[in-house]
N, C-alpha and C positions, 0 to 999 in steps of 0.2 A: 868291115867291122860289125860284130853282132849287136843288134839292137836289144834294148831291154825296156820294160814298161815302167813308167814313172807317173805318180800322181801330182799334178800341179794344183795349187790352191791360190786363188785370187779373190780379192775382196770385191763384192758387188756394191755399187753406189747406193746410198741410203734411200734414195728416192723410189727405188723399187721394192722396198721392204714390204709395203702394204700388199702389193700384187702377190709376192711370194708367200706372205703370211696366209692369204686366202687359199692359195694352192696347198700349202702345208696343212691347213684345217681340213681340206678335202682328202688329202693323202691319210690323214688320221682316221677319217670316216671309212675309207676303203680298208685300212688295216684293221679297224675294230670289226667291220663286217666280216672280213675273211677270218678273223680270230674266232668269232662267234660260230660262223659256219663250220669251220674245222672242228671245233670243239663239240658241236652237236653231232657231226658225223662220227666222231670217235665214241661218244657217249651212247648214241642211239644205235649205230650199226657196227661199231668197232672197226671202223675203216678210216685210215689216215689219208687225207686228200693230198695229192701232189699239186705242184704248181699248175700242171696241165689240166688237172681236174677243176681248179679253182677259176681258170680263165673264162670258162662260159658264164659263170655267175656275175662276173664284172664287166662282161662285154657290152659296150654301148653306154656305160655309166660316165665315161669321160666327158661326153657332151653336156651332160646334166651337171657335173661337178666342176667343169672348167679345167680338166686335166688332159694331158696327152694320152692317147690310148696305149702307148708303150709304157707309160708311167705306171699304169694299172698292172701290167704284166710284171714289172720289176718289183712292185710292192708284194704281189703274191709270191714271186720267186724268193724274195728276201724273207718273207714270213716263214716259209717252208725251211729255208736254211736255218733260221734261228730257231725254229721248233726242234729241229734234229740236233742242233748244237747243244741246246739246254735240256733236251730230252723231256719236254713238258707237252701236255696235250693242250694247254692254253697258256698263252703269253700274256704279258701285262698289257693293259689298255694304253693306248696313245691319247694323252689328254691334251686338249687344245687350250682350256682356260684353267685358271686357279694357280695356286702357289706351286704345285707340283706338275705344272704343265710340261709336256714334252717339248724339246727344242725342235725347231722347224726343220723339215726334212722333205725334199722333193727329188726323188731319183729321176735320172736321165738315162735312157738306153743308148746303145751305140748308134750313131748317126742322127739322133734325134736333136742334138744341139750342134750348131755350126758357127764359125766365125764369119761375120758379115759386116762389112763397112765399119770395122773397128769396134764391134760390139758382139756379144754372144746372143744369137738368135735361137729361141726355143719356144715352141708352141705359139708361134705368131707374135711373140714379144721379143723386144731387143732390150738387153740388159748391159749397161755400161759397167765396166769393171776397171780397176787399177791394174793394167796390164804390165806386169813386172817380168814376164818371161817371154814376151813376143809370141803370143798365141797364134798369130797368123801363120807361123811356120809349122804348126802341128796339125795333125788330123785327129779330131776328137774321137775317143772311144766311149766307154760308159763313164758316168759321173753323177754328180748330184749338186743340188743347191742346199747348203746346210747353214744353220743359224747357231751363234754362240750364245753364251749366257748373258752377254750385254745387249742382245738383239741385233747384232751385226751379221749380215749375210755373206756367204762365201760361195764361190763356184769351184768345185773340186772335179777334176776331170783326169782320166787315165790317157796317157799318150805314149807313143814309142819314141824313144830318143837314142842317140848314139853316145857312148861314153866320151866325155870331153877331156878326160885325164886318166892316167894310169897310176896304179898303186905303186908303192916303193918295193924295195927288194928285201927288206928286214922281216923280222918276226918278233912278236911281242905277246907276253902273257899279262892279263889284267886281273887284279884282285880287287873286287869291289867291296867297300867298307863304309864306315861312318866317320871315322877320324879324317880320312881322305876318301873322297867319293870313288876314286879309281887309281890304284897304284900300278904303273907298268913295270915290267921286269927291267926295262931300261928306259931312262928318260925322266922327265919331271912328272910328279903325280898331279892329279886334278884335286885341288883342295876342296874340302866340304864347304859348299856355299850356304850361308845362312839366309836363304832367300825367303823362307817363311818367317823365321824368327826375327829378321830385321824389320818386318812389316807387322809383326804381331801386335804391338802396341797401337799402331794406327788402325789395324783392323778391328781391335776391340773397341776403340773409340766409335768407329763407324757403326759397328754392330749395336752398341748401346744406344746410339742416336737413331737407330733403325733407318739408316741411310742406305737403302739397298743398292742404289747405283754406284755409290762410293765403295761398298763392300765388293761388288763385282769388279770394279775398276782395280782394286788392290789385288784381288786374286789373279786377275789377268796379268798384272805387272809381275807378280811372283812367278807365274808361269813363263812369261816372256823371258825373264832373267835367267831362269833355270835352263830353258831351251837354248838360249844364247850361249851359255857356257858349255852345254853338252855338244852343241853343233861345232863349236870351235875346236874343242878337245878331240871329238871323233874324226873331224877332217884332217887334223894334223896326224893322228895315228894312221889313217888310211893313206895319206901322202907319203908316209915314211915306211910303211910295212905292207908286205903282201900276205902275211899270215897273222891273224889276230885271234887270240885264244882267251875265252872269258869263262870264269867259273859259274856254275848254275845256281848261285845264291837266289833265293826267292824272298821277296819283300812281303809276301802275304802272311807268313808266319811271324815274322819279327814285327809287323804292323799291329799285332795284337798284344804287344809288350809295352813297357814303359819307354821304349825307344822309338815309338810309332812316329813322332814328329820328325825325327832325324831320318828315319828309314824312308818315309814318303817324300821328304824334301831332297833326298839324294837323287831320285830318279833313275834308279838302275834299269828298269824295264825300257824307259825311253832311250837310254844310252845303247842298249843292246840292240834296239830296233834301228836307231841311227847307223850303228856299225854294220848291221846286216845289209841294209840296202845300199849303203855307200861301198862296201866291199864288192857286192855284186855289180855295181856300176863301174867300178874301177877295175875289175878283174881279179880282185883279191879273194882270199879264203877266210871265212868267219867260222870259228868253231866254239861250241859251248860244251865244257867237260864237267865231270863230277869233281867237285872241289873238296870232297871229304879228306881229311887229314893233310891238306896241303899246308896248313899253318903249322902242324906238329912235326912234319917231315923235314929233315935237314936237306937243303938243296945241294949241299956239297958231297956228303957221304951217302944220302938216300935213306938213312935209318930213321925210324920213329923214335925220337929222342924223349926221354922221361922228363927232361927239363923244360920241354916246350909248353906254351900256354894252352890250356884245355878248357872247353866250354865257354859259357857266357861269363863265368867268373874270371876267366883268363884274358878277358878283353882289355883290361887295364894294363896288362903286360905288353910292352911295345917292343922290347928287345930281349933276347935270350940266347944263351950260349949252349951249343950242342956238346956232346961228349967228345966229339973229335976236335974241339977247341975253337970252332968257328963262331963268331958271334953274329946273329942274324937280326935285321930289322923285320919285325913280324910280317908286315905287308909285302915288302920286297921279296922276302923268302917264299911266301905263298905264291906270288906272281911267277916266280921263276919255276916252282913246281907245276903251276898250271900250264905254262908254256911247255914244259917237258911232256905232260900229258897229251897236249895237242900234237907234238911231234910223234908220239907213240901211236896216236890214232891214224896219222897220215902214213905210217908204215904199212898199214893195211892196204892203202891204195889212195892216190890223189885223184880226185874228181876229174873226168875228162873235160877239157874245155876246147872248143874250136878256136882255131887261130883267127886273130882279129884282121 
């Protein structure tokens, strides 16, 4: 059976937080040094430094800063990758202190961390973790120690795993929205969760009291509730379907409107990410198609009906009747059209998959 890569995330015991914060501060110093060095090279010589060019400037600094030598290399590689991604000659500084400080990050190269005596051993230190995956059965690849907004540390590592389950045989189209977070072409929709709005009053009280820890805890609860609902919904879809087609709706544009709270609370991007990696692990197919006119097109006759809801003004219209006489639910009709678009794309050719 073909293996695939997966990132496992386990929480590190709080007693190791001080050690990791010191390493994270050193990583910030390396990042800022590389940032300034690269910017000077571009400004003075017009030359973009690659990760290979940056390595000699950080060689030997690991002993002085208390970092693993391979961590310095990963920092340089990550910097060059992000500089190309954002197309900037200089990136933001990583801040160790202050209100806007950067969350802790200590990268780990392949083979630098191993599982030893029930603990993660890295750079001469042993870190106890809450092992919820049975890490002893995996060979660690690249990874990192990362900090969240509440000061909790996690060990994230890439491993190779075999699929533990197979996808279903059905196919489904998904229409993402606000009234319902996701409406499938068949089955029960995922109702819009009021994760943020339910906690909005408590959040306001904590903010007025300037209780930062309480504010962070509420935000974490909101995120955990949202992820729990999306994980359960996506798992059910993958278990029942081998083809999942989703519209390419983007939350970035709608987040600038009066619907921003509802759009960000829906978690469309997170749902797509969950469906993508779960389909890959189960041997299914995930497609994202252009959803233009899927709401206005009749899924029965295929015509662009003049009676259909149009634009943001038509968001209030939940049902409409086509000229052919069929009455449609707005979201279900769009989901069926999205599924049809996915089938049309597959007519060009189904991606080759090796037999398990």
